[in-house]
C-alpha positions as YAML, in Angstrom:
chain: A
units: angstrom
residues:
- id: 1
  name: VAL
  ca: [85.58, 139.23, 79.22]
- id: 2
  name: LEU
  ca: [83.04, 139.29, 81.31]
- id: 3
  name: ALA
  ca: [80.98, 136.22, 81.08]
- id: 4
  name: THR
  ca: [77.24, 136.38, 81.33]
- id: 5
  name: SER
  ca: [76.21, 132.70, 81.07]
- id: 6
  name: HIS
  ca: [72.31, 133.12, 81.18]
- id: 7
  name: TYR
  ca: [70.35, 132.02, 84.65]
- id: 8
  name: PHE
  ca: [66.50, 130.78, 84.15]
- id: 9
  name: GLY
  ca: [66.82, 129.89, 87.63]
- id: 10
  name: GLU
  ca: [67.22, 126.75, 90.13]
- id: 11
  name: GLY
  ca: [67.91, 124.25, 88.14]
- id: 12
  name: LYS
  ca: [67.35, 126.05, 85.00]
- id: 13
  name: GLY
  ca: [70.94, 127.59, 83.80]
- id: 14
  name: THR
  ca: [74.44, 126.74, 84.77]
- id: 15
  name: GLU
  ca: [74.83, 126.94, 88.39]
- id: 16
  name: ARG
  ca: [77.91, 128.82, 90.11]
- id: 17
  name: ASP
  ca: [80.44, 125.76, 90.69]
- id: 18
  name: GLU
  ca: [80.16, 124.79, 86.26]
- id: 19
  name: LEU
  ca: [80.82, 127.76, 85.16]
- id: 20
  name: GLU
  ca: [84.05, 128.48, 87.36]
- id: 21
  name: GLU
  ca: [85.42, 125.24, 86.40]
- id: 22
  name: ALA
  ca: [84.24, 126.10, 82.82]
- id: 23
  name: LYS
  ca: [86.26, 129.70, 83.80]
- id: 24
  name: LEU
  ca: [89.57, 127.61, 84.95]
- id: 25
  name: ARG
  ca: [89.87, 125.66, 82.29]
- id: 26
  name: LEU
  ca: [89.38, 128.25, 79.75]
- id: 27
  name: GLU
  ca: [91.85, 130.49, 81.37]
- id: 28
  name: GLU
  ca: [94.22, 126.83, 81.37]
- id: 29
  name: MET
  ca: [93.76, 126.88, 77.53]
- id: 30
  name: LEU
  ca: [94.15, 130.63, 77.54]
- id: 31
  name: LEU
  ca: [97.94, 131.22, 79.20]
- id: 32
  name: ASN
  ca: [99.25, 127.72, 77.15]
- id: 33
  name: GLU
  ca: [98.38, 128.94, 73.98]
- id: 34
  name: GLY
  ca: [100.27, 132.58, 74.91]
- id: 35
  name: ILE
  ca: [97.04, 134.39, 74.66]
- id: 36
  name: ASP
  ca: [96.03, 137.69, 77.97]
- id: 37
  name: LEU
  ca: [93.22, 137.70, 78.18]
- id: 38
  name: LYS
  ca: [90.57, 138.09, 81.95]
- id: 39
  name: ILE
  ca: [88.17, 135.78, 82.32]
- id: 40
  name: LEU
  ca: [85.27, 137.22, 84.78]
- id: 41
  name: LEU
  ca: [82.53, 135.40, 85.38]
- id: 42
  name: GLY
  ca: [78.62, 136.45, 85.85]
- id: 43
  name: ASN
  ca: [75.32, 135.88, 85.00]
- id: 44
  name: GLU
  ca: [72.31, 137.14, 82.96]
- id: 45
  name: LEU
  ca: [69.53, 136.90, 85.04]
- id: 46
  name: TYR
  ca: [66.19, 136.18, 83.21]
- id: 47
  name: LEU
  ca: [63.30, 138.60, 85.15]
- id: 48
  name: SER
  ca: [61.57, 136.98, 87.57]
- id: 49
  name: PRO
  ca: [60.43, 136.95, 91.56]
- id: 50
  name: ASP
  ca: [63.09, 134.43, 92.24]
- id: 51
  name: ILE
  ca: [65.63, 136.87, 91.20]
- id: 52
  name: LEU
  ca: [66.42, 138.55, 95.00]
- id: 53
  name: ASP
  ca: [66.37, 134.58, 96.98]
- id: 54
  name: ASN
  ca: [69.24, 133.46, 94.22]
- id: 55
  name: LEU
  ca: [70.83, 135.45, 94.31]
- id: 56
  name: SER
  ca: [71.47, 135.61, 98.65]
- id: 57
  name: ARG
  ca: [71.87, 131.95, 98.23]
- id: 58
  name: GLY
  ca: [74.71, 132.01, 96.01]
- id: 59
  name: LYS
  ca: [72.72, 130.24, 92.88]
- id: 60
  name: ALA
  ca: [72.64, 133.44, 90.94]
- id: 61
  name: LEU
  ca: [76.19, 135.58, 90.17]
- id: 62
  name: THR
  ca: [76.46, 139.45, 89.99]
- id: 63
  name: LEU
  ca: [78.86, 141.21, 87.72]
- id: 64
  name: ALA
  ca: [82.76, 140.39, 88.34]
- id: 65
  name: GLY
  ca: [81.73, 140.19, 92.10]
- id: 66
  name: SER
  ca: [79.98, 143.29, 92.29]
- id: 67
  name: ARG
  ca: [76.51, 144.90, 93.02]
- id: 68
  name: TYR
  ca: [76.09, 145.13, 89.31]
- id: 69
  name: ILE
  ca: [73.13, 142.57, 87.91]
- id: 70
  name: LEU
  ca: [73.26, 141.81, 84.48]
- id: 71
  name: LEU
  ca: [68.55, 141.38, 83.97]
- id: 72
  name: GLU
  ca: [66.86, 140.32, 81.08]
- id: 73
  name: LEU
  ca: [63.44, 140.88, 81.06]
- id: 74
  name: PRO
  ca: [60.40, 138.74, 78.20]
- id: 75
  name: ALA
  ca: [60.81, 139.25, 74.45]
- id: 76
  name: ASN
  ca: [57.63, 140.56, 74.09]
- id: 77
  name: GLU
  ca: [56.80, 142.54, 76.89]
- id: 78
  name: VAL
  ca: [57.77, 144.37, 80.66]
- id: 79
  name: PRO
  ca: [55.56, 142.97, 83.04]
- id: 80
  name: GLU
  ca: [53.48, 144.85, 85.45]
- id: 81
  name: TYR
  ca: [56.36, 143.20, 88.56]
- id: 82
  name: THR
  ca: [59.11, 144.89, 86.87]
- id: 83
  name: GLU
  ca: [59.40, 147.86, 88.65]
- id: 84
  name: ASP
  ca: [58.72, 146.32, 91.59]
- id: 85
  name: ILE
  ca: [61.73, 143.51, 91.37]
- id: 86
  name: LEU
  ca: [63.88, 146.47, 89.90]
- id: 87
  name: TYR
  ca: [62.90, 148.25, 93.43]
- id: 88
  name: GLU
  ca: [63.64, 145.62, 95.52]
- id: 89
  name: LEU
  ca: [67.16, 144.78, 94.25]
- id: 90
  name: GLN
  ca: [67.99, 148.21, 94.68]
- id: 91
  name: ILE
  ca: [66.73, 147.85, 98.67]
- id: 92
  name: LYS
  ca: [68.82, 145.08, 98.74]
- id: 93
  name: GLY
  ca: [71.98, 147.73, 97.34]
- id: 94
  name: TYR
  ca: [71.95, 145.74, 94.18]
- id: 95
  name: VAL
  ca: [72.32, 148.37, 90.76]
- id: 96
  name: PRO
  ca: [70.28, 146.17, 88.02]
- id: 97
  name: ILE
  ca: [71.60, 146.42, 83.87]
- id: 98
  name: ILE
  ca: [68.95, 145.91, 81.89]
- id: 99
  name: ALA
  ca: [70.53, 143.71, 78.93]
- id: 100
  name: HIS
  ca: [69.37, 144.94, 75.56]
- id: 101
  name: PRO
  ca: [66.21, 146.54, 76.21]
- id: 102
  name: GLU
  ca: [66.48, 147.62, 72.03]
- id: 103
  name: ARG
  ca: [65.39, 144.16, 70.89]
- id: 104
  name: ASN
  ca: [61.90, 144.04, 73.83]
- id: 105
  name: SER
  ca: [58.79, 144.31, 71.40]
- id: 106
  name: ALA
  ca: [57.39, 146.64, 74.32]
- id: 107
  name: ILE
  ca: [59.92, 149.33, 74.36]
- id: 108
  name: VAL
  ca: [60.36, 149.00, 70.34]
- id: 109
  name: LYS
  ca: [56.93, 150.61, 70.68]
- id: 110
  name: ASN
  ca: [57.61, 153.01, 73.44]
- id: 111
  name: PRO
  ca: [60.96, 153.85, 74.45]
- id: 112
  name: ASN
  ca: [59.97, 155.66, 77.76]
- id: 113
  name: ILE
  ca: [58.87, 152.60, 78.93]
- id: 114
  name: LEU
  ca: [62.88, 152.69, 79.77]
- id: 115
  name: TYR
  ca: [63.02, 156.18, 80.26]
- id: 116
  name: SER
  ca: [61.29, 155.34, 83.30]
- id: 117
  name: LEU
  ca: [62.97, 152.46, 84.35]
- id: 118
  name: VAL
  ca: [66.93, 154.22, 84.08]
- id: 119
  name: GLU
  ca: [65.08, 157.18, 86.07]
- id: 120
  name: LYS
  ca: [63.97, 155.34, 89.18]
- id: 121
  name: GLY
  ca: [67.64, 154.05, 89.01]
- id: 122
  name: SER
  ca: [68.17, 150.73, 87.04]
- id: 123
  name: MET
  ca: [70.64, 150.66, 84.35]
- id: 124
  name: ALA
  ca: [70.67, 149.84, 80.05]
- id: 125
  name: GLN
  ca: [72.86, 147.35, 78.13]
- id: 126
  name: LEU
  ca: [73.09, 147.49, 73.71]
- id: 127
  name: ASN
  ca: [73.64, 145.29, 72.18]
- id: 128
  name: LEU
  ca: [76.23, 146.18, 69.70]
- id: 129
  name: HIS
  ca: [75.56, 143.64, 66.96]
- id: 130
  name: SER
  ca: [71.64, 146.25, 67.05]
- id: 131
  name: LEU
  ca: [73.75, 149.14, 65.79]
- id: 132
  name: THR
  ca: [74.20, 146.76, 62.07]
- id: 133
  name: GLY
  ca: [70.89, 145.59, 61.87]
- id: 134
  name: MET
  ca: [71.10, 142.45, 62.00]
- id: 135
  name: TYR
  ca: [68.00, 142.48, 64.72]
- id: 136
  name: GLY
  ca: [66.32, 143.95, 61.72]
- id: 137
  name: LYS
  ca: [65.65, 147.98, 61.26]
- id: 138
  name: ASP
  ca: [62.66, 148.37, 64.05]
- id: 139
  name: VAL
  ca: [65.56, 146.63, 66.83]
- id: 140
  name: MET
  ca: [68.43, 148.93, 65.18]
- id: 141
  name: ASN
  ca: [66.48, 152.38, 64.82]
- id: 142
  name: THR
  ca: [65.69, 152.31, 68.76]
- id: 143
  name: ALA
  ca: [68.88, 151.41, 69.07]
- id: 144
  name: ASN
  ca: [69.85, 154.39, 68.02]
- id: 145
  name: ILE
  ca: [66.50, 156.71, 70.34]
- id: 146
  name: LEU
  ca: [68.30, 154.68, 73.28]
- id: 147
  name: LEU
  ca: [71.67, 156.79, 72.26]
- id: 148
  name: ARG
  ca: [70.46, 159.34, 71.67]
- id: 149
  name: HIS
  ca: [68.43, 160.23, 74.72]
- id: 150
  name: ASN
  ca: [70.67, 158.81, 77.56]
- id: 151
  name: LEU
  ca: [69.44, 155.66, 78.11]
- id: 152
  name: ILE
  ca: [72.85, 153.26, 77.52]
- id: 153
  name: GLN
  ca: [75.58, 152.40, 79.84]
- id: 154
  name: PHE
  ca: [77.04, 149.60, 78.59]
- id: 155
  name: ALA
  ca: [77.48, 148.02, 75.45]
- id: 156
  name: GLY
  ca: [78.07, 144.34, 75.03]
- id: 157
  name: THR
  ca: [78.46, 141.34, 72.23]
- id: 158
  name: ASP
  ca: [75.22, 139.02, 73.30]
- id: 159
  name: SER
  ca: [78.04, 136.13, 71.79]
- id: 160
  name: HIS
  ca: [76.77, 132.48, 71.74]
- id: 161
  name: SER
  ca: [79.06, 131.58, 68.71]
- id: 162
  name: ASP
  ca: [80.92, 132.62, 66.48]
- id: 163
  name: GLY
  ca: [79.03, 132.71, 63.49]
- id: 164
  name: LYS
  ca: [76.59, 135.17, 63.41]
- id: 165
  name: ARG
  ca: [77.04, 136.08, 67.01]
- id: 166
  name: SER
  ca: [80.45, 136.04, 67.14]
- id: 167
  name: PRO
  ca: [82.41, 138.86, 69.04]
- id: 168
  name: ASN
  ca: [83.72, 140.68, 66.25]
- id: 169
  name: VAL
  ca: [82.22, 144.27, 66.81]
- id: 170
  name: ARG
  ca: [84.58, 146.41, 65.50]
- id: 171
  name: ASN
  ca: [82.37, 147.50, 63.01]
- id: 172
  name: SER
  ca: [79.62, 148.49, 65.61]
- id: 173
  name: LEU
  ca: [82.41, 150.19, 67.58]
- id: 174
  name: ARG
  ca: [83.36, 152.03, 64.42]
- id: 175
  name: LEU
  ca: [79.19, 153.58, 63.98]
- id: 176
  name: LEU
  ca: [78.96, 153.56, 68.23]
- id: 177
  name: GLN
  ca: [82.11, 156.15, 68.47]
- id: 178
  name: THR
  ca: [80.30, 157.80, 65.38]
- id: 179
  name: LYS
  ca: [76.92, 158.12, 66.51]
- id: 180
  name: LEU
  ca: [77.76, 159.01, 70.74]
- id: 181
  name: GLY
  ca: [81.46, 160.91, 69.89]
- id: 182
  name: GLN
  ca: [84.77, 160.49, 71.33]
- id: 183
  name: GLU
  ca: [83.66, 161.51, 74.95]
- id: 184
  name: LYS
  ca: [80.01, 159.63, 75.34]
- id: 185
  name: TYR
  ca: [82.36, 156.60, 73.50]
- id: 186
  name: PHE
  ca: [84.67, 156.25, 76.49]
- id: 187
  name: LYS
  ca: [82.10, 156.37, 78.77]
- id: 188
  name: ILE
  ca: [80.64, 153.33, 77.62]
- id: 189
  name: ILE
  ca: [83.15, 151.10, 76.98]
- id: 190
  name: TYR
  ca: [85.63, 151.54, 78.88]
- id: 191
  name: GLN
  ca: [84.96, 153.78, 81.94]
- id: 192
  name: ASN
  ca: [81.92, 152.47, 82.70]
- id: 193
  name: PRO
  ca: [82.94, 149.46, 82.62]
- id: 194
  name: GLU
  ca: [85.75, 150.23, 84.62]
- id: 195
  name: LEU
  ca: [84.23, 151.59, 87.48]
- id: 196
  name: LEU
  ca: [81.56, 148.42, 87.02]
- id: 197
  name: ILE
  ca: [84.18, 145.77, 88.08]
- id: 198
  name: GLN
  ca: [85.83, 147.80, 91.05]
- id: 199
  name: ASN
  ca: [81.96, 147.58, 92.34]
- id: 200
  name: LYS
  ca: [82.39, 151.55, 92.37]
- id: 201
  name: ALA
  ca: [79.93, 153.88, 91.39]
- id: 202
  name: ILE
  ca: [78.72, 154.81, 87.76]
- id: 203
  name: ASN
  ca: [76.35, 158.22, 87.86]
- id: 204
  name: LEU
  ca: [73.33, 158.47, 85.22]
- id: 205
  name: GLU
  ca: [73.84, 161.59, 82.57]
- id: 206
  name: ASN
  ca: [70.44, 163.42, 82.34]
- id: 207
  name: PRO
  ca: [68.29, 160.46, 80.69]
- id: 208
  name: GLU
  ca: [65.37, 161.90, 78.67]
- id: 209
  name: SER
  ca: [61.83, 161.59, 77.57]
- id: 210
  name: VAL
  ca: [61.43, 160.69, 73.93]
- id: 211
  name: VAL
  ca: [58.98, 162.95, 72.80]
- id: 212
  name: ARG
  ca: [55.82, 161.55, 70.55]
- id: 213
  name: LYS
  ca: [55.64, 162.80, 67.30]
- id: 214
  name: GLY
  ca: [52.77, 162.56, 64.78]
- id: 215
  name: LEU
  ca: [49.38, 162.93, 64.53]
- id: 216
  name: ARG
  ca: [49.13, 159.66, 65.91]
- id: 217
  name: GLY
  ca: [50.91, 159.98, 69.04]
- id: 218
  name: GLY
  ca: [53.74, 157.03, 67.80]
- id: 219
  name: PHE
  ca: [57.27, 157.24, 68.29]
- id: 220
  name: LEU
  ca: [59.87, 158.04, 65.56]
- id: 221
  name: ASN
  ca: [61.45, 154.58, 65.37]
- id: 222
  name: GLY
  ca: [64.99, 155.55, 64.42]
- id: 223
  name: ILE
  ca: [64.77, 158.48, 62.49]
- id: 224
  name: MET
  ca: [67.07, 159.53, 60.26]
- id: 225
  name: SER
  ca: [66.23, 163.12, 62.03]
- id: 226
  name: LEU
  ca: [67.86, 162.28, 65.12]
- id: 227
  name: GLY
  ca: [71.46, 161.87, 63.67]
- id: 228
  name: LEU
  ca: [71.38, 158.75, 64.63]
...
């Protein structure tokens, strides 16, 4: 399990030392219960101009000590400075992974915003619960569009509790496998995460732009005609 606690900047999230102590306590509990589960650490970093500084000072964590980092965009927009920050991160050798882009209001309205970022070398992680409609129909439909156009490279639980946002994603995994087929499903659920943990390169599989539909130039959000 890759545990990715939120980090909003220095003093605004759980610090590295606290996370490592919590990891040790949890590993001891797992051992006592006879549960064979390995915990790896990372952060879900809120997009901000000081990300590079926090990473270089060891305040913020990459995923499992790799070059890959998980980034969260503001919920309602993709700021103008986003591409600049992603470019600077890549120049320094990091690979940005955008968390749950299907829940970003701007990307819901225009999925090609994500296409532009992925085309330039970023990756994206889908919330598995988005496929079941937990976050609403628009989010579910956008998730389907992004999958259809090879804009998703990872999937996560986004678990915050043992309640509604629990790690119980069996139904979501079945849906994902049905939508993608075995080969693409295997890459997203097994192959890409394994390469990430080993800090190896992950090949992007031909990301595609989303074609505008309709007289008003809107996007077909969801859209059964996509086969998803």
